[in-house]
C-alpha positions as CSV (number, residue, x, y, z in Angstrom):
1,X,214.1,251.2,20.3
2,X,214.3,250.9,16.5
3,X,214.5,247.2,16.7
4,X,211.4,247.1,18.9
5,X,209.5,249.2,16.3
6,X,210.6,247.0,13.5
7,X,209.5,243.9,15.4
8,X,206.1,245.5,16.1
9,X,205.8,246.4,12.4
10,X,206.7,242.9,11.4
11,X,204.2,241.5,13.8
12,X,201.5,243.7,12.4
13,X,202.4,242.7,8.8
14,X,202.4,239.1,9.8
15,X,199.0,239.4,11.4
16,X,197.6,241.0,8.2
17,X,199.2,238.3,6.0
18,X,197.7,235.6,8.2
19,X,194.3,237.1,7.8
20,X,194.7,237.3,4.0
21,X,196.7,234.3,3.1
22,X,197.3,232.4,6.4
23,X,195.4,229.4,5.0
24,X,198.0,229.1,2.2
25,X,200.9,229.2,4.6
26,X,199.1,226.6,6.8
27,X,198.5,224.3,3.8
28,X,202.1,224.7,2.6
29,X,203.3,223.7,6.1
30,X,201.2,220.6,6.0
31,X,202.4,219.7,2.6
32,X,206.0,220.1,3.8
33,X,205.3,217.8,6.8
34,X,203.7,215.2,4.6
35,X,206.6,215.3,2.1
36,X,209.1,214.9,5.0
37,X,207.1,211.9,6.4
38,X,207.0,210.3,3.0
39,X,210.7,210.8,2.2
40,X,211.8,210.0,5.8
Protein backbone atom coordinates (compact mmCIF):
# COMPACT_ATOMS: atom_id res chain seq x y z
CA UNK A 1 0.00 0.00 0.00
CA UNK A 2 2.79 2.41 0.85
CA UNK A 3 4.40 1.84 -2.51
CA UNK A 4 1.13 2.64 -4.27
CA UNK A 5 0.82 5.85 -2.28
CA UNK A 6 4.36 6.82 -3.18
CA UNK A 7 3.71 6.13 -6.84
CA UNK A 8 0.55 8.23 -6.74
CA UNK A 9 2.41 11.07 -5.04
CA UNK A 10 5.21 10.83 -7.59
CA UNK A 11 2.70 10.90 -10.43
CA UNK A 12 1.08 14.00 -8.99
CA UNK A 13 4.45 15.71 -8.56
CA UNK A 14 5.44 14.75 -12.10
CA UNK A 15 2.20 16.19 -13.46
CA UNK A 16 2.79 19.47 -11.61
CA UNK A 17 6.40 19.61 -12.81
CA UNK A 18 5.25 19.00 -16.38
CA UNK A 19 2.80 21.89 -16.16
CA UNK A 20 5.47 24.20 -14.76
CA UNK A 21 8.63 23.15 -16.55
CA UNK A 22 7.65 20.34 -18.91
CA UNK A 23 8.75 22.40 -21.90
CA UNK A 24 12.27 22.51 -20.44
CA UNK A 25 12.33 18.72 -20.06
CA UNK A 26 11.01 18.35 -23.61
CA UNK A 27 13.63 20.72 -25.01
CA UNK A 28 16.38 18.90 -23.10
CA UNK A 29 15.19 15.56 -24.48
CA UNK A 30 15.31 16.95 -28.02
CA UNK A 31 18.78 18.36 -27.40
CA UNK A 32 19.93 14.95 -26.16
CA UNK A 33 18.50 13.25 -29.26
CA UNK A 34 20.19 15.74 -31.58
CA UNK A 35 23.51 15.30 -29.76
CA UNK A 36 23.19 11.51 -30.08
CA UNK A 37 22.46 11.80 -33.81
CA UNK A 38 25.40 14.12 -34.38
CA UNK A 39 27.84 11.98 -32.39
CA UNK A 40 26.48 8.69 -33.71
